[in-house]
C-alpha positions in Angstrom: -130.6 50.7 79.4 -128.8 50.2 76.1 -130.5 47.4 74.3 -129.3 47.9 70.8 -125.7 46.5 71.2 -126.9 43.4 73.0 -129.6 42.7 70.5 -127.2 42.8 67.5 -124.0 41.5 69.0 -125.5 38.1 69.9 -127.5 37.7 66.7 -126.0 34.7 65.0 -122.5 35.8 66.1 -122.6 38.9 63.9 -120.7 42.1 64.9 -122.8 44.9 66.2 -124.6 46.8 63.5 -125.7 49.6 65.9 -123.5 51.1 68.6 -124.3 54.1 70.9 -122.0 57.0 70.1 -120.9 57.2 73.7 -119.4 53.7 73.3 -117.1 54.8 70.5 -113.7 56.6 70.4 -111.0 57.6 67.8 -109.9 53.9 67.6 -113.2 52.8 66.1 -112.6 54.3 62.6 -113.0 50.9 60.8 -116.3 50.2 62.6 -117.8 53.6 62.8 -116.2 55.8 60.2 -114.5 59.1 60.8 -117.5 61.3 61.9 -119.0 58.8 64.4 -115.6 57.9 65.8 -114.8 61.6 66.4 -118.2 62.2 68.0 -117.7 59.3 70.3 -114.2 60.6 71.2 -115.7 64.0 72.0 -118.4 62.5 74.2 -115.8 60.5 76.1 -113.7 63.6 76.6 -116.7 65.4 78.2 -117.7 67.7 75.4 -121.4 68.7 75.0 -122.3 66.5 72.1 -126.0 65.5 71.5 -126.8 61.8 72.1 -127.2 59.3 69.3 -126.0 56.0 67.8 -124.0 54.7 64.9 -125.1 52.2 62.2 -121.8 50.5 61.7 -119.8 49.7 58.6 -120.8 46.0 59.1 -124.4 46.9 58.2 -123.2 48.7 55.1 -121.0 45.7 54.2 -123.9 43.3 54.4 -126.0 45.5 52.0 -123.0 46.0 49.7 -122.5 42.2 49.4 -126.2 41.7 48.7 -126.0 44.5 46.0 -123.1 42.8 44.3 -120.7 45.7 44.6 -117.6 43.5 44.6 -118.3 42.4 41.0 -118.9 46.0 40.0 -115.6 47.1 41.4 -113.8 44.4 39.4 -115.4 45.7 36.2 -113.2 48.5 34.7 -115.8 49.3 32.1 -118.6 50.0 34.6 -120.0 53.4 35.3 -118.9 52.9 38.9 -120.6 55.8 40.8 -124.0 55.7 39.1 -124.3 51.9 39.0 -123.2 51.5 42.6 -125.8 54.0 43.8 -128.5 52.3 41.9 -127.6 48.9 43.3 -127.4 50.1 46.9 -130.8 51.8 46.7 -132.4 48.7 45.0 -131.1 46.3 47.7 -133.4 46.1 50.8 -132.1 46.9 54.2 -131.4 43.6 56.0 -134.2 42.8 58.5 -131.9 42.5 61.5 -130.3 45.8 60.7 -133.7 47.5 60.4 -134.7 46.0 63.7 -131.6 47.2 65.5 -132.0 50.7 64.0 -135.6 50.9 65.1 -134.7 49.8 68.7 -131.8 52.3 68.9 -134.1 55.1 67.6 -136.7 54.3 70.2 -134.1 54.6 72.9 -133.7 58.3 71.9 -137.4 59.0 72.5 -140.7 58.8 70.8 -140.7 60.4 67.4 -137.7 62.5 68.3 -136.2 64.6 65.4 -132.8 63.4 64.5 -130.0 64.2 62.1 -128.8 61.3 59.9 -125.3 61.8 58.7 -122.9 59.7 56.6 -119.6 58.6 58.4 -117.2 57.0 55.9 -114.0 55.2 56.9 -112.3 57.7 54.6 -113.7 60.8 56.3 -112.6 63.4 58.9 -109.0 62.1 58.4 -105.9 64.2 59.4 -105.0 64.6 55.7 -108.5 64.8 54.0 -111.7 65.9 55.7 -114.1 64.7 52.9 -116.4 67.5 54.1 -119.7 67.4 52.2 -118.8 64.4 50.1 -121.6 62.2 51.4 -125.2 63.1 52.4 -126.8 64.5 55.5 -130.5 64.5 56.4 -131.9 66.8 59.1 -135.1 66.8 61.1 -135.9 63.2 60.3 -138.8 61.9 62.3 -140.1 58.3 62.6 -138.5 54.9 62.2 -139.4 54.5 58.5 -138.0 57.9 57.7 -134.8 57.2 59.7 -134.3 53.9 57.8 -134.8 55.6 54.5 -132.3 58.3 55.4 -129.8 55.6 56.5 -130.3 53.8 53.1 -129.7 57.0 51.2 -126.6 57.8 53.2 -125.2 54.4 52.2 -125.9 55.2 48.5 -124.2 58.6 48.9 -120.8 56.9 49.3 -121.0 56.6 45.5 -121.9 60.1 44.5 -119.7 61.3 41.6 -118.1 63.9 43.8 -117.2 61.4 46.5 -115.6 59.0 44.1 -113.6 61.7 42.4 -112.5 63.1 45.8 -111.3 59.7 47.0 -109.4 59.2 43.8 -107.7 62.6 44.1 -106.6 61.7 47.7 -105.3 58.3 46.9 -108.2 56.5 48.7 -109.2 53.1 47.2 -113.0 53.0 46.8 -112.9 49.3 47.1 -111.7 49.5 50.7 -113.9 52.4 51.8 -117.0 51.6 53.8 -119.7 53.7 55.3 -121.3 54.0 58.7 -124.2 56.3 59.5 -124.6 58.6 62.5 -128.2 59.1 63.9 -128.1 61.9 66.4 -130.7 63.9 68.3 -131.4 67.2 66.7 -130.5 70.4 68.6 -133.5 72.8 68.5 -131.1 75.6 67.5 -131.8 79.3 67.8 -128.4 80.0 66.2 -125.8 77.7 64.7 -122.8 77.6 62.5 -119.2 76.6 62.0 -116.0 77.5 63.8 -112.4 77.1 62.7 -109.8 77.2 65.4 -107.3 78.6 62.9 -108.0 81.1 60.2 -108.5 78.9 57.0 -107.8 81.8 54.6 -104.6 83.4 56.1 -103.4 80.2 57.9 -103.0 82.2 61.1 -103.1 79.8 64.0 -103.8 82.6 66.5 -107.2 83.4 65.2 -110.6 81.7 65.5 -113.1 82.2 62.7 -116.9 81.8 63.3 -119.7 81.8 60.8 -123.1 81.9 62.3 -126.8 82.3 61.3 -130.2 81.9 63.0 -131.6 78.4 62.9 -129.8 75.2 61.8 -126.1 75.2 61.1 -126.6 73.2 57.9 -127.6 76.4 56.1 -124.2 77.9 57.0 -122.4 74.8 55.9 -124.2 74.5 52.6 -123.8 78.2 51.8 -127.6 78.8 51.4 -127.5 81.8 53.8 -125.3 84.8 54.3 -123.9 84.2 57.7 -122.4 86.5 60.3 -118.6 86.3 59.9 -116.4 86.9 63.0 -112.7 86.7 63.4 -111.5 86.5 67.0 -108.2 86.4 68.9 -107.9 82.7 70.0 -106.2 83.7 73.2 -108.4 86.4 74.5 -111.7 86.0 72.6 -111.4 89.7 71.4 -113.3 90.4 68.2 -110.8 91.4 65.5 -113.3 91.5 62.6 -117.0 91.3 62.4 -119.2 91.3 59.3 -123.0 90.8 60.0 -124.8 88.8 57.4 -128.0 89.4 55.5 -128.4 92.9 56.7 -129.6 91.7 60.1 -128.4 92.3 63.7 -125.6 90.2 64.9 -126.9 86.8 66.0 -124.2 86.1 68.6 -123.3 88.2 71.7 -119.7 88.9 72.6 -120.2 86.5 75.6 -121.4 83.7 73.3 -118.5 84.3 71.0 -116.0 84.0 73.9 -117.7 80.8 75.0 -117.3 79.5 71.4 -113.6 80.4 71.4 -113.1 78.6 74.7 -114.9 75.5 73.4 -112.8 75.6 70.2 -109.6 75.9 72.2 -110.5 72.8 74.3 -111.3 70.8 71.1 -108.0 71.8 69.5 -106.1 71.0 72.7 -107.7 67.5 72.8 -106.8 66.7 69.2 -103.5 68.6 69.1 -104.2 70.4 65.9 -106.6 73.0 64.5 -110.2 71.9 64.1 -113.2 72.6 61.9 -116.2 72.3 64.1 -120.0 72.6 63.8 -122.0 73.9 66.8 -125.5 75.0 67.8 -127.0 77.0 70.6 -130.5 76.0 71.7 -133.4 78.2 73.0 -132.1 77.8 76.5 -128.7 79.2 75.6 -126.9 75.9 75.9 -123.9 75.5 73.5 -123.7 72.1 71.7 -120.8 70.6 69.7 -122.2 68.7 66.8 -119.1 67.8 64.9 -115.3 68.3 64.8 -112.7 67.3 62.2 -109.2 68.4 61.4 -108.6 71.5 59.2 -106.8 69.8 56.4 -106.3 72.8 54.2 -103.8 74.5 56.4 -100.2 74.2 55.3 -98.1 72.8 58.1 -95.6 75.2 59.8 -91.9 74.1 59.8 -90.6 73.4 63.2 -87.9 75.9 64.3 -84.5 74.4 64.5 -83.0 77.2 66.6 -83.7 78.5 70.1 -84.5 82.0 68.8 -87.8 83.2 70.1 -90.4 85.4 68.5 -92.0 85.3 65.0 -90.1 83.4 62.4 -90.2 83.9 58.6 -89.9 80.7 56.5 -89.0 81.0 52.8 -89.9 78.1 50.5 -86.7 77.0 48.9 -88.5 74.2 46.9 -90.5 76.8 45.0 -87.4 78.9 44.4 -85.9 75.9 42.7 -88.9 75.5 40.5 -90.3 72.5 42.5 -93.9 72.3 43.6 -93.9 68.6 44.3 -92.6 67.2 47.6 -89.1 66.0 48.1 -88.4 62.5 49.4 -87.3 62.2 53.1 -83.8 61.5 51.8 -83.9 64.5 49.5 -84.8 66.7 52.5 -82.1 65.2 54.6 -79.5 65.7 51.9 -80.4 69.4 51.6 -80.1 69.9 55.4 -76.5 68.6 55.1 -76.0 70.8 52.1 -77.3 73.7 54.2 -74.6 72.9 56.6 -72.0 73.1 53.8 -73.1 76.7 53.3 -72.2 77.3 56.9 -68.9 75.6 56.3 -68.3 78.0 53.4 -68.8 80.9 55.8 -66.3 79.4 58.2 -69.0 78.2 60.7 -69.5 74.4 60.2 -72.6 72.9 61.9 -72.2 71.1 65.2 -73.9 68.0 63.7 -73.0 67.3 60.1 -75.8 64.8 59.6 -78.5 67.1 61.0 -77.0 70.0 59.0 -78.2 73.6 59.3 -80.9 74.3 61.9 -82.3 76.9 59.6 -83.2 74.4 56.9 -86.4 72.6 57.7 -89.2 70.7 55.9 -93.0 71.0 56.0 -95.3 68.9 53.8 -92.3 67.5 52.1 -91.1 71.0 50.9 -87.9 72.7 51.9 -88.0 75.9 53.9 -85.2 78.3 55.0 -85.5 80.3 58.1 -84.8 83.8 56.7 -85.7 85.7 59.9 -82.2 87.0 60.5 -82.2 88.2 56.9 -85.5 90.0 57.2 -84.4 91.6 60.5 -81.1 93.0 59.1 -80.4 96.1 57.0 -78.1 94.2 54.7 -80.5 91.3 54.3 -83.4 93.6 53.4 -81.2 95.4 50.8 -79.7 92.3 49.1 -82.0 89.3 49.5 -85.2 90.7 47.8 -83.1 92.0 45.0 -81.8 88.5 44.3 -85.3 87.3 44.4 -86.4 90.0 42.0 -84.6 88.0 39.2 -85.2 84.5 40.7 -88.7 84.4 42.2 -90.1 87.9 41.9 -93.4 87.4 43.7 -91.6 86.2 46.8 -89.6 89.4 46.8 -92.9 91.4 46.9 -94.2 89.3 49.8 -91.0 89.7 51.8 -90.8 93.4 51.3 -94.4 93.7 52.6 -93.2 92.1 55.9 -90.6 94.9 56.5 -93.4 97.1 58.0 -94.5 94.4 60.5 -93.4 95.7 64.0 -92.8 92.1 65.1 -90.0 91.9 62.5 -88.3 95.2 63.2 -84.6 95.6 62.4 -82.2 94.1 64.9 -79.0 94.0 62.9 -78.5 97.5 61.5 -74.8 97.5 60.7 -73.5 96.3 57.4 -70.0 95.7 58.9 -70.4 92.1 60.1 -71.9 91.0 56.8 -69.1 92.7 54.8 -66.5 91.1 57.0 -67.9 87.6 56.5 -68.2 88.1 52.8 -64.7 89.6 52.5 -63.2 86.6 54.4 -64.9 84.1 52.0 -64.0 86.2 49.0 -60.4 86.4 50.1 -60.2 82.7 50.9 -61.3 81.7 47.4 -59.8 84.6 45.5 -63.2 85.7 44.2 -62.2 89.3 43.2 -59.3 87.9 41.1 -61.6 85.3 39.5 -64.1 88.1 38.5 -61.4 90.2 37.0 -59.8 87.3 35.2 -63.3 86.3 33.8 -63.8 89.8 32.4 -60.3 89.9 30.9 -60.1 86.3 29.6 -63.6 84.8 29.5 -62.6 81.7 27.5 -60.0 80.9 30.2 -62.6 81.3 32.9 -64.9 78.9 31.1 -62.1 76.3 31.0 -61.5 76.7 34.7 -65.1 76.1 35.6 -65.3 73.1 33.3 -62.5 71.6 35.3 -64.6 71.7 38.5 -67.2 69.4 36.9 -64.4 67.2 35.5 -62.9 66.8 39.0 -66.3 65.9 40.4 -66.8 63.2 37.8 -63.2 61.8 38.3 -63.3 61.7 42.1 -62.8 58.1 43.4 -65.5 56.8 45.7 -65.8 53.6 47.7 -67.1 50.7 45.7 -70.1 48.5 46.5 -67.7 46.1 48.2 -66.6 48.7 50.7 -68.2 48.7 54.2 -71.5 50.5 54.2 -70.3 52.9 56.9 -67.5 53.9 54.6 -69.9 54.6 51.8 -72.1 56.6 54.1 -69.1 58.7 55.2 -68.4 59.3 51.5 -71.9 60.6 51.1 -71.5 63.0 54.0 -68.2 64.1 52.6 -69.6 64.9 49.2 -72.6 66.8 50.6 -70.7 68.6 53.3 -68.2 70.0 50.8 -70.7 70.5 47.9 -71.1 74.2 48.2 -67.5 75.1 49.0 -66.3 72.9 46.1 -68.7 74.4 43.5 -70.0 77.8 44.4 -66.9 79.9 45.0 -65.2 78.5 41.9 -68.1 78.5 39.4 -70.2 81.5 40.5 -67.6 84.3 40.1 -67.6 84.2 36.2 -71.4 84.2 36.3 -71.4 87.1 38.6 -68.9 88.9 36.3 -71.3 88.4 33.4 -74.3 89.8 35.2 -72.3 92.6 36.7 -71.3 93.6 33.1 -74.9 93.4 32.1 -75.9 95.7 35.0 -73.2 98.2 34.1 -74.4 98.2 30.5 -78.0 98.8 31.5 -77.0 101.7 33.8 -74.9 103.3 31.1 -77.6 102.9 28.5 -80.4 104.3 30.6 -83.5 105.2 28.6 -81.7 104.7 25.3 -82.6 101.0 25.7 -86.1 100.3 24.5 -88.4 97.9 26.3 -87.3 94.4 25.5 -83.9 95.4 24.2 -81.9 94.2 27.2 -84.0 91.0 27.4 -83.1 90.3 23.8 -79.4 90.6 24.7 -79.8 87.5 26.9 -81.4 85.4 24.1 -79.4 82.6 22.5 -76.7 82.8 25.1 -73.8 80.4 24.4 -72.2 78.1 27.0 -75.5 77.2 28.8 -75.4 73.6 29.8 -79.2 73.2 29.8 -79.8 74.7 26.4 -76.9 72.7 25.0 -78.6 69.6 26.4 -82.0 70.4 24.9 -80.5 71.2 21.5 -78.6 67.9 21.6 -81.9 66.1 22.3 -83.3 67.9 19.2 -80.4 66.7 17.1 -81.1 63.2 18.3 -84.8 63.7 17.2 -83.6 64.9 13.8 -81.5 61.7 13.4 -84.4 59.6 14.5 -86.8 61.3 12.1 -84.4 60.3 9.2 -84.4 56.6 10.3 -87.7 55.0 9.7 -87.3 52.1 12.2 -86.4 54.5 15.0 -89.2 56.9 14.1 -91.7 54.0 13.9 -90.7 52.8 17.3 -91.3 56.2 18.8 -94.6 56.6 17.0 -95.9 53.2 18.0 -94.5 52.5 21.5 -95.3 53.9 24.9 -92.5 55.7 26.7 -92.4 53.1 29.4 -92.2 50.2 26.9 -89.5 52.0 24.9 -87.5 52.6 28.1 -87.7 48.9 28.9 -86.5 48.1 25.3 -83.6 50.6 25.8 -82.5 48.8 29.0 -82.6 45.6 27.0 -80.5 47.1 24.2 -83.5 46.3 21.9 -84.3 49.7 20.3 -83.5 50.4 16.6 -79.8 51.1 16.3 -80.0 54.8 15.6 -82.3 55.5 18.6 -80.4 53.1 20.9 -77.0 54.5 20.1 -78.1 58.1 20.1 -79.9 57.8 23.4 -77.0 56.0 25.0 -74.6 58.8 24.0 -77.0 61.5 25.2 -77.4 59.8 28.6 -73.7 59.4 28.9 -73.5 63.2 29.3 -76.9 64.2 30.5 -78.2 61.1 32.3 -77.5 62.6 35.7 -80.5 65.0 35.1 -84.1 64.4 35.9 -87.4 66.2 36.5 -87.2 67.4 40.2 -83.4 66.7 40.0 -82.6 68.5 43.2 -84.3 65.5 45.0 -81.7 62.8 45.4 -84.6 60.4 45.8 -85.8 60.8 42.2 -84.5 58.4 39.5 -82.1 60.0 37.0 -82.8 59.9 33.3 -80.0 57.3 33.0 -82.1 55.0 35.2 -85.4 55.7 33.6 -85.3 57.5 30.2 -89.1 57.2 29.7 -89.6 60.9 29.9 -87.0 61.6 27.3 -88.5 59.0 25.0 -91.9 60.7 25.3 -90.4 64.1 24.5 -88.6 62.6 21.5 -91.9 61.2 20.2 -93.4 64.7 20.7 -90.6 66.3 18.7 -91.6 64.2 15.7 -94.9 66.1 15.6 -93.1 69.3 14.7 -93.2 69.5 10.9 -92.8 73.3 10.4 -89.1 73.9 9.5 -89.4 77.5 10.6 -90.1 76.3 14.1 -87.2 73.8 14.3 -85.5 74.6 17.6 -82.0 74.8 16.3 -83.1 77.3 13.7 -85.1 79.3 16.3 -82.0 79.3 18.5 -79.8 80.5 15.7 -82.2 83.3 15.0 -82.2 84.2 18.7 -78.4 84.5 18.6 -78.6 86.7 15.5 -81.2 88.9 17.1 -79.2 89.3 20.2 -76.0 90.2 18.3 -77.9 92.8 16.3 -79.3 94.4 19.4 -75.8 94.4 21.0 -74.6 96.3 18.0 -77.5 98.7 18.0 -77.2 99.4 21.7 -73.5 100.0 21.4 -74.1 102.4 18.6 -76.7 104.3 20.6 -74.3 104.6 23.6 -71.5 105.8 21.2 -73.7 108.8 20.3 -73.4 109.9 23.9 -69.6 109.5 23.9 -67.0 107.3 22.5 -65.8 106.0 25.9 -69.4 105.2 26.9 -69.9 103.3 23.7 -66.7 101.3 24.2 -67.6 100.4 27.7 -71.2 99.4 26.7 -69.9 97.2 23.9 -67.3 95.5 26.1 -69.9 94.9 28.9 -72.5 93.4 26.5 -69.9 91.2 24.9 -68.8 89.9 28.3 -72.5 89.4 29.2 -73.0 87.1 26.3 -69.7 85.2 26.9 -70.3 84.6 30.6 -74.0 84.9 31.6 -74.8 81.5 30.0 -72.7 79.9 32.7 -75.5 80.6 35.2 -76.8 77.0 34.9 -73.4 75.5 35.6 -73.4 75.8 39.5 -76.6 73.8 39.7 -75.5 71.3 37.1 -72.4 70.6 39.1 -74.4 70.2 42.3 -76.7 67.8 40.5 -73.6 65.9 39.5 -72.7 65.6 43.2 -76.3 64.4 43.9 -76.0 61.8 41.2 -72.9 60.4 42.9 -74.6 60.6 46.3 -77.6 58.7 44.9 -75.5 55.9 43.6 -73.8 55.5 46.9 -77.1 55.5 48.8 -78.6 53.0 46.4 -75.8 50.6 47.1 -76.3 51.1 50.8 -80.0 50.5 50.3 -79.2 47.2 48.6 -77.2 46.1 51.6 -80.1 47.0 54.0 -82.6 45.2 51.7 -80.4 42.1 51.8 -80.5 42.2 55.6 -84.3 42.6 55.7 -84.1 46.1 57.1 -85.8 47.3 53.9 -88.0 45.5 51.4 -86.1 46.8 48.4 -83.0 49.0 47.7 -84.7 52.2 46.7 -86.7 52.3 50.0 -83.5 53.9 51.4 -84.7 57.2 49.8 -87.7 57.2 52.2 -85.4 57.4 55.2 -83.1 60.2 56.2 -79.3 60.0 56.7 -79.5 59.7 60.5 -81.9 56.7 60.2 -79.6 55.1 57.7 -76.7 55.4 60.1 -78.8 53.8 62.9 -80.1 51.1 60.6 -76.5 50.1 59.6 -75.8 49.6 63.3 -78.8 47.8 64.8 -80.4 46.1 61.7 -84.0 46.5 62.9 -86.7 46.4 60.1 -87.8 49.8 58.9 -90.4 48.5 56.4 -93.3 49.9 58.4 -91.7 53.3 58.5 -91.1 53.2 54.7 -94.7 52.2 54.1 -96.0 55.2 56.1 -93.6 57.6 54.4 -94.5 56.4 51.0 -98.2 56.9 51.7 -97.5 60.4 53.0 -95.3 61.2 50.0 -98.1 60.1 47.6 -100.6 62.2 49.4 -98.4 65.3 49.2 -98.0 64.7 45.5 -101.6 65.9 45.2 -101.1 69.1 47.1 -101.6 72.1 44.7 -101.0 75.0 47.0 -97.6 75.7 48.5 -96.9 79.1 50.1 -93.9 81.1 49.0 -93.4 82.6 52.4 -94.9 81.3 55.7 -94.8 82.8 59.2 -94.3 80.7 62.3 -97.9 81.6 63.5 -99.2 79.9 60.3 -99.8 83.1 58.4 -99.4 83.1 54.7 -98.5 86.7 54.0 -99.4 86.4 50.3 -103.0 85.4 51.3 -103.3 88.4 53.7 -102.1 91.0 51.2 -104.1 92.0 48.2 -102.7 90.8 44.9 -101.6 93.2 42.2 -104.5 95.0 40.4 -105.0 93.7 36.9 -107.7 95.2 34.6 -110.2 93.3 32.5 -109.3 89.7 33.4 -105.7 89.8 32.4 -103.1 88.0 34.6 -100.1 90.0 35.7 -96.7 88.5 36.3 -93.0 89.3 35.6 -91.8 90.0 32.1 -89.3 87.2 31.5 -88.8 86.9 27.7 -89.7 89.6 25.3 -92.2 89.1 22.5 -95.9 88.4 22.1 -97.6 85.2 21.1 -101.2 84.0 20.9 -101.9 80.3 21.1 -103.8 77.5 22.8 -102.8 76.9 26.4 -101.6 73.6 27.7 -101.7 73.4 31.5 -99.0 70.9 32.6 -98.6 70.1 36.3 -96.0 67.3 35.8 -93.9 67.1 32.7 -93.4 63.4 32.6 -95.7 62.0 29.9 -96.9 65.5 29.0 -98.0 66.0 25.3 -97.3 69.6 24.3 -98.3 70.2 20.7 -96.0 72.5 18.6 -96.9 76.1 19.2 -99.0 75.6 22.3 -98.4 77.9 25.3 -97.0 75.9 28.2 -98.7 76.9 31.5 -96.9 75.4 34.5 -96.6 75.9 38.2 -92.8 76.2 37.9 -90.0 74.5 36.0 -86.6 73.0 36.5 -84.1 71.7 33.9 -86.1 68.5 33.5 -89.0 70.5 32.0 -86.9 72.3 29.4 -87.1 69.6 26.6 -90.8 70.7 26.4 -89.7 74.3 25.7 -88.3 73.5 22.3 -91.8 73.1 20.8 -93.7 75.6 23.0 -95.0 78.8 21.5 -94.9 80.6 24.9 -94.4 80.0 28.6 -96.4 81.0 31.6 -95.3 80.1 35.1 -96.8 80.6 38.6 -93.3 80.9 40.1 -90.0 82.5 39.1 -88.5 85.8 38.2 -86.7 87.4 35.3 -83.6 85.3 35.9 -85.1 82.1 37.1 -84.3 78.9 35.3 -87.5 78.9 33.1 -87.1 82.5 32.2 -83.5 82.1 31.1 -84.2 79.1 28.9 -87.3 80.8 27.4 -85.2 83.8 26.4 -82.5 81.7 24.9 -85.1 79.9 22.8 -86.8 83.2 21.9 -90.1 82.1 23.5 -92.3 84.9 24.9 -92.6 84.2 28.6 -94.3 85.6 31.7 -93.4 84.2 35.1 -94.6 84.7 38.7 -98.3 84.7 37.7 -100.3 83.7 40.8 -102.8 80.9 40.2 -102.0 80.6 36.5 -102.6 76.8 36.4 -106.1 77.2 37.9 -107.0 80.4 36.1 -106.1 79.2 32.6 -107.6 76.1 31.1 -106.1 73.7 28.6 -107.3 74.5 25.1 -108.1 78.1 26.0 -106.6 80.7 23.7 -104.2 83.1 25.5 -101.9 85.9 24.6 -98.6 86.0 26.3 -96.9 89.5 26.4 -93.4 88.7 27.6 -92.4 92.4 27.2 -95.0 93.8 29.7 -95.5 90.7 31.8 -99.2 90.2 31.0 -101.2 87.1 30.1 -104.6 87.7 28.5 -106.9 84.7 28.4 -109.6 84.6 25.6 -112.4 87.0 26.5 -110.2 89.3 28.5 -109.4 92.7 27.1 -105.7 93.8 27.2 -105.2 97.1 29.0 
């Protein structure tokens, strides 16, 4: 007979403070917390879970009220974690709660050993497990001991680690409450943990078991060296076994297969990989003591094609220098843009709104299905070579997949690829454009400038046009974006780099290390470096105007941005910023995401950068002077290399000189295709914002910019039926904010969940140095500044910028940086190009750089060899 619920439920009308686990399920999160709700769910589904009860969140709420936590949470000056713990422990357990716990404990048996575990409402959630953040007490015997353990579990909601973890995951401590699980102990002969997917490699087809004799808590806490076994999830076959502690294996093959079967059932019940705890008692009975989602696995993109077999997904977000998530609209836009690539090749998508089936999203990041590329001779030859200069580490990862028998060659002939490329080249006159660019580079630059001018001048429907017409204009812009820009702007760029490659081949070993990289310094006609130098000129004007300089010194970027919008900044700053934004206001940090405000909408980042520029008082480090010296160095090296080539023949010298000259006249245009695409996105954003305003006026959305948390198909439907989508927007915003905290994004991901980079050993680096790709020649030693997001970043002049990746929105920071280290990128990625042009030593493609280098740590950046040496490491 279950007495506890009746005793508490009818006590003065209170909610139950104690509930048997078997009466709970997944819907009882608010009452029982994540752990207890999961255990009740498992019991209800027939899993072998030890009996027990839950001290509900209502009991905690009573104690918290008596302890005065509400007042503490309202006090921003309070030492929240420490003071909350002290108050919880000082407050006595309410008498009726103590009585209910004693009665429920007696139901389990006389003096039975129990485990007392915390169960927070923010725990064992699909996006954050909170494993180990609150306390657990084992082998607790006796009513007084159980009550004391419950009391201490309540206090553990306020450990420093738990408070920090909640903050990092966007969980409001004020709304988090704690229940406590009291569960009969299993007299374990062996116990441990089991993951139904491999948490290291991400492979969903493997089960990983860690086990040790005795209680499983020793395995969880890391206080023992457990047996480690990796098994095939389908067959239970042992793939890897490592005994722990020098002992015999503590599990038989039969017990391992039983564990795999149990794990498969739990995963099937929840529909996703699970992190479980288990125990086997002296009689050989297997018990499940806990299950929660494996939250560290990166989600696998869902295939958009019917092709079977293993798929290879390439992270396009990282290739574009973006580690943060894209908004849902940003993803939808790129799916349509992916369809425009198909249109360029003469194979438009069946559904223009859905776009290309090979462009998909996972965790808010863009992924391309590159399986056909990996399985073709032409793809293997070309794609990794492109990545060598864009995102070099991805090229290494992809090449390692070529030996996987599951990804064997299917398309061996080059002929179909050559035919497709030839048709596109002929349709757009690409060969002629390349030749014309080499013969008359100035004329080629004028032609590509006209592409951007036509994009700016294109007439679009106004705000008074029907919303459907504006949406059609959005689809028209996006569907033709790539055909409009790429075949007209890219050929002169290709001509410049082809000339560079020819010069490098003809020079051979006569070019010393760093020489060819220096040729690419200070390149003219680069729209991004022109932008940054224009911003520096504005800073110079502001420095000379005391009211403007004082405004930057004394105001916060957000407040200054508000003053700019009100036309209330000092005249020099107001006018200068307005002129700058008239040309470059279409840009932004994470500018490939149409859902991100442009600088013209919110110039706070730029105002912060301008304020930072005022700190630079060394005239030798003035960016315009540094850039001019880079130009002079490049021209000197061109002359030197030409002279060296001439020693091997007059004709060779003439060709090398011509090729290097065309490199410098054309290679700087490499930023222009993206700039023009960003111009398209700016126009698309304006149209979508106007549609969002219409939807907000009809109550479909709460505000206009909520439209960027929908996709294009949803907007089309919303314009037709007018149903409210505010709940959808709220859920999307919460998911987006959670994803903003994700640090790890795989470069390449297989459809079975494997992260190939995690499986393969990284490059060997001696003596603590970090190895990457040489991106900009030179060596610098300085203090590191790790920056994960550029908005609001304060980079002191001469500091080494250490970043996950960069896009044009980051580059204003480059002007005062002493060096650059990036986790992503290759020798011709955006960050590398800009670093070279500013003469900043740079190393890119350094795995884990932002976690292996600390702000304030002195580092040496060797941009010639591609090595970063933190303080204390000995260069090889």
